[in-house]
C-alpha positions in Angstrom: -14.8 -22.6 -121.4 -11.9 -20.2 -121.8 -11.7 -18.9 -125.4 -8.2 -17.6 -124.9 -6.4 -20.6 -126.4 -8.0 -20.0 -129.8 -7.3 -16.3 -129.6 -3.7 -16.7 -128.5 -2.3 -19.9 -130.0 -4.6 -22.2 -132.1 -4.2 -22.4 -135.8 -4.7 -25.4 -138.1 -1.3 -27.0 -138.8 -2.0 -27.3 -142.5 -3.0 -23.6 -142.6 0.1 -22.6 -140.8 2.4 -24.6 -143.0 0.7 -23.2 -146.1 1.0 -19.5 -144.9 4.6 -19.9 -143.7 5.8 -21.6 -146.8 4.0 -19.0 -149.0 5.7 -16.2 -147.0 9.1 -17.7 -147.2 9.0 -18.0 -151.0 8.7 -14.2 -151.2 11.6 -11.8 -150.8 12.1 -10.8 -147.1 11.2 -7.2 -147.8 8.1 -8.0 -149.8 4.7 -7.0 -148.2 2.3 -9.9 -147.5 -1.4 -10.0 -147.1 -3.7 -12.9 -146.0 -7.1 -13.3 -147.6 -9.5 -15.7 -145.9 -12.6 -17.0 -147.6 -15.6 -18.2 -145.4 -18.2 -20.3 -147.0 -20.6 -19.8 -144.1 -20.7 -16.3 -142.7 -21.6 -16.2 -139.0 -24.2 -14.0 -137.4 -21.5 -11.7 -135.9 -18.8 -10.1 -138.1 -15.8 -12.4 -137.6 -13.2 -10.1 -139.2 -11.8 -8.6 -136.0 -11.8 -12.0 -134.2 -10.0 -13.8 -137.1 -7.5 -11.0 -137.6 -6.7 -10.9 -133.9 -6.4 -14.7 -133.8 -4.0 -14.8 -136.7 -1.8 -11.9 -135.4 -1.7 -13.4 -131.9 -0.8 -16.8 -133.1 2.1 -15.7 -135.2 3.3 -13.3 -132.4 3.2 -16.3 -130.1 5.2 -18.4 -132.6 7.7 -15.6 -133.0 8.2 -15.5 -129.2 8.8 -19.2 -129.0 11.2 -19.1 -131.9 13.2 -16.3 -130.2 13.3 -18.3 -127.0 14.6 -21.3 -129.0 17.2 -19.0 -130.6 18.5 -17.8 -127.3 18.5 -21.3 -125.9 20.6 -22.4 -128.9 23.1 -19.6 -128.3 23.4 -20.6 -124.6 24.0 -24.2 -125.6 26.6 -23.0 -128.1 28.4 -21.0 -125.4 28.4 -24.0 -123.1 29.5 -26.4 -125.8 32.3 -23.9 -126.9 33.6 -23.7 -123.3 33.6 -27.5 -122.9 35.2 -28.0 -126.2 37.9 -25.5 -125.7 38.7 -26.9 -122.2 38.9 -30.5 -123.6 41.0 -29.4 -126.6 43.4 -27.6 -124.3 43.6 -30.6 -122.0 44.4 -32.8 -125.0 47.1 -30.5 -126.3 48.7 -30.1 -122.8 48.7 -33.9 -122.4 50.4 -34.3 -125.8 53.1 -31.7 -124.9 53.7 -32.9 -121.3 53.4 -36.7 -121.6 54.0 -37.6 -125.2 56.4 -34.9 -126.5 59.5 -37.0 -126.0 58.0 -40.4 -126.9 59.0 -41.7 -130.3 57.4 -45.2 -130.2 54.6 -46.2 -132.5 52.0 -46.4 -129.7 52.9 -42.8 -128.6 52.4 -41.5 -132.1 49.0 -43.2 -132.3 48.0 -41.8 -128.9 49.2 -38.3 -129.9 47.2 -38.3 -133.1 44.1 -39.8 -131.3 44.2 -37.0 -128.7 44.6 -34.4 -131.3 41.6 -35.7 -133.3 39.5 -36.1 -130.1 40.2 -32.5 -129.1 39.1 -31.1 -132.4 36.0 -33.4 -132.5 35.0 -31.8 -129.2 34.7 -28.5 -131.1 32.3 -30.0 -133.7 29.1 -29.1 -131.9 29.8 -25.5 -131.1 31.1 -25.0 -134.7 27.9 -26.5 -136.0 25.8 -24.2 -133.8 27.6 -21.0 -134.7 28.0 -21.8 -138.4 24.8 -23.5 -139.4 22.1 -24.0 -136.7 21.4 -20.4 -135.7 20.4 -18.8 -139.0 17.4 -21.0 -139.9 15.9 -20.1 -136.5 16.6 -16.4 -137.1 15.0 -16.6 -140.5 11.9 -18.4 -139.1 11.6 -15.8 -136.3 11.6 -13.0 -138.8 9.0 -14.7 -140.9 6.7 -15.1 -137.9 7.2 -11.5 -136.9 6.4 -10.4 -140.4 3.2 -12.5 -140.4 2.1 -11.2 -137.0 1.7 -7.7 -138.6 0.3 -8.6 -142.0 -3.1 -7.3 -143.1 -5.8 -9.9 -142.9 -8.9 -9.8 -145.1 -11.9 -11.9 -144.4 -14.5 -12.2 -147.1 -17.5 -14.5 -147.8 -17.0 -17.0 -150.6 -19.9 -17.8 -152.8 -19.8 -21.0 -154.8 -20.4 -19.1 -158.0 -17.3 -17.0 -157.5 -13.7 -18.3 -158.3 -11.2 -18.3 -155.5 -8.3 -15.8 -155.4 -5.4 -16.9 -157.7 -3.1 -16.7 -154.7 -4.7 -19.8 -153.3 -4.1 -22.0 -156.4 -0.9 -23.4 -154.8 -2.9 -24.9 -151.9 -2.7 -28.7 -151.9 -6.4 -29.4 -152.1 -6.9 -27.1 -155.1 -3.8 -28.5 -156.8 -5.0 -32.0 -156.3 -8.4 -31.1 -157.7 -6.7 -29.5 -160.7 -4.5 -32.5 -161.3 -7.6 -34.8 -161.1 -9.4 -32.7 -163.7 -6.3 -32.7 -166.0 -6.1 -36.5 -165.8 -9.8 -36.8 -166.6 -9.4 -34.5 -169.6 -6.4 -36.4 -170.8 -8.3 -39.7 -170.5 -11.3 -38.3 -172.4 -9.0 -37.0 -175.2 -7.3 -40.4 -175.5 -10.7 -42.1 -175.7 -11.9 -39.7 -178.5 -8.7 -40.3 -180.4 -9.1 -44.1 -180.1 -12.7 -43.9 -181.3 -11.7 -41.8 -184.3 -8.9 -44.3 -185.1 -11.4 -47.2 -185.1 
């Protein structure tokens, strides 16, 4: 079996989401570091393998995002060319065919062509005003993560996890469950005292 898919591309979806969201919450120039805890330490030292896998994965994601960014810009240029041609055709038609018309239907047709011409410009304007910068930001985040230091340590049950992992969904859910249990116990004690 070819091990390259793991080395180059594979990373758990939940892990990727957690790492990317954590990195995006920090300032763009803030240094980041990933610390991974292993409950079962393999026979061979996994530090180099895991570090390479993480770096290669985010490098691959950065490359894909850059390709999507260039594809979006190409689509924007094509949409802009089509939109400008259609807008020009509508304006020319208004000037050549409807300029001397004063009837009601001519006014409606004139306004309809004007609106249609500007609606054709909606997609390129959306691309160049709004769609490009989230991809650019995501690409920068992936590039940043592809060079971050990765620490791999063995986790022992008697040792607490790093505080940076407290925002993880599983740990948060566990903490919320404990809080609800503590609150329920407190209410029971108060009820017993009241009786």
